[in-house]
N, C-alpha and C positions, 0 to 999 in steps of 0.2 A: 697442797701439791701443785695444783693448777697455777697458782700464783707464782711459785718458784719457776715453773717451766716458762711462764710468760716473762718473768724477769730475765731468764737466760736468753730467750729469743730477743727481747728488747735490747739487752746488752750487746748481742751480736749485731743487731741492726745498727746500733750506735757506732760500733767499731767499723762496720761497712761504710757508714757515712763519713767517719773520720778518715778512712782510707781514701775515699773519693776526694776529700779536701786536701789531704797530703799529696795525692797524685797531681791534682791541679796545680798546687804550688810548685811541685818538682818539675812538672811539664813546662810551666812558665819560665822557670829558672834555666832548665837544661836547654830549651829550644833556642835561647839567646846565644848559647855557646856552640851550637851545632851548625854545620853548613845547611843551607836551605834545602839541599837534596834529601835531608833526613826528616824534614818537617812533615811530609806526607805519611811516612811510616810512624812517626810519633803520634800524629792525629789518629791513624788507624788503631794503634795500640790504645789510645785514650778512649776511642769509641767502643772498642771491644771490652775494655775494663768497665766502662759505664754500663753497657748492656748486661754484662755478667753480674755486676753489683745490683742492678735493677731486678734481675731474676732471683738473686739470693734474697734480697729484701722482700720480694713478693712471696717467696717460699717461706720465709720466716714469719710473715704476717698471716699466711694461709697454709700452715703445715698439713701434710698428709700423713696419717698414721695407718700403717698396715699391721693388723693384729690377727694372727692365726691361732686357733685353739684346737686342741684335740683331747679327747678323754671319753670315758664311758658315759652312758646315759645317766643323767641326774648327778653328775660329778661337780657341777658348779661353774661350767664354762660361761654360760650366759650371765650368771651372777657376777663373775669376775670381770667380764667385759663391761657390764653396767657400772660396777664399782670404778673401774679405770676411767670410764667416760664421765662419771659423776652424775649420771641420770639413768633412769630405767628406760632404755631405748631398745634393748633386745628382749624379746619375750622370755619369761622364765616359767617353770612349772607347766609346760605344755606337753603335748604328746611327743613321743620319740621322733626325732628327725635324723635320718642317717647322713644327710649332707645338706648343706645350706650355705648361703652367702648373704651377708648384710653389708650394704654400703652406707656409710654415715658421712654426710657432708655438712660442714659448719654453716650456720646461718650467717650470711654476710650482711653487715649493717652498712647500707649505702645511703 
């Protein structure tokens, strides 16, 4: 399952990179046909698109998952979270907890 999710995110990242390339080609072509008074606006659009694509790609590379569970005591909430994460990261078979919060951050390889 994790591999399929990775493949989806990788595909979206590739499409974002393609969009950036298409835009650069379009910008180069269209700017030749527009009066110089439009060049600043085109550059601003280009910069905004580039920043947005950088944010999108960063979020695709470092996704945030928010998962909320509810259920009675010992109904398998922690077990389900562990299963979805693919590791035993949330304690199971512990005493009753009426409320709690767990934040899981991915380990970034740098």
